[in-house]
C-alpha positions in Angstrom: -12.2 3.0 8.1 -13.9 0.7 10.6 -16.9 -1.0 9.3 -18.0 -2.3 5.8 -21.4 -0.8 4.7 -24.0 -2.8 2.7 -25.5 -0.5 0.1 -28.3 -0.7 -2.5 -27.2 1.3 -5.6 -29.9 3.4 -7.3 -29.7 5.4 -10.4 -28.9 8.7 -8.8 -28.3 7.8 -5.1 -27.6 4.9 -2.9 -29.5 3.5 0.1 -27.7 2.2 3.1 -29.0 -1.3 4.1 -26.4 -2.0 6.8 -24.4 0.9 8.6 -20.9 1.3 7.9 -18.3 3.9 6.9 -17.1 2.4 3.6 -17.4 0.0 0.7 -14.8 -1.8 -1.4 -14.0 -1.1 -5.1 -15.2 -3.9 -7.3 -12.2 -3.5 -9.5 -9.3 -2.2 -7.4 -10.2 -3.5 -4.0 -9.5 0.0 -2.4 -11.8 1.1 0.4 -14.0 3.9 -0.5 -15.5 6.1 2.3 -19.3 6.7 1.8 -18.7 10.4 1.7 -16.5 10.0 -1.4 -18.5 7.4 -3.2 -19.4 8.8 -6.6 -19.2 5.9 -9.0 -21.2 2.7 -9.2 -23.1 0.4 -11.4 -26.8 -0.1 -10.7 -27.4 -3.2 -12.7 -24.3 -5.0 -11.3 -24.7 -3.4 -7.7 -20.8 -2.6 -7.7 -19.0 0.4 -6.3 -16.0 1.9 -8.0 -13.2 4.0 -6.5 -13.1 6.5 -9.5 -14.0 7.0 -13.1 -10.9 5.1 -14.0 -12.1 1.9 -12.4 -15.6 2.5 -13.7 -14.2 2.9 -17.3 -12.2 -0.4 -16.8 -15.3 -2.3 -15.9 -17.1 -0.9 -18.9 -14.3 -2.1 -21.1 -14.5 -5.5 -19.6 -18.3 -5.7 -20.2 -18.0 -4.5 -23.8 -15.6 -7.5 -24.6 
């Protein structure tokens, strides 16, 4: 992975604001290739590596 992308996260899609090939998971810090990006939070504008990180974030917000 070479360049970090800037993304606007939408309810069912995302828009690439600045070209790149990956983003960084807001919870784990793992790089996520744009081809594998499936989990994000629209309100917080955060990407997540998998459903596991997404659930962790939801648990944090519920506290």
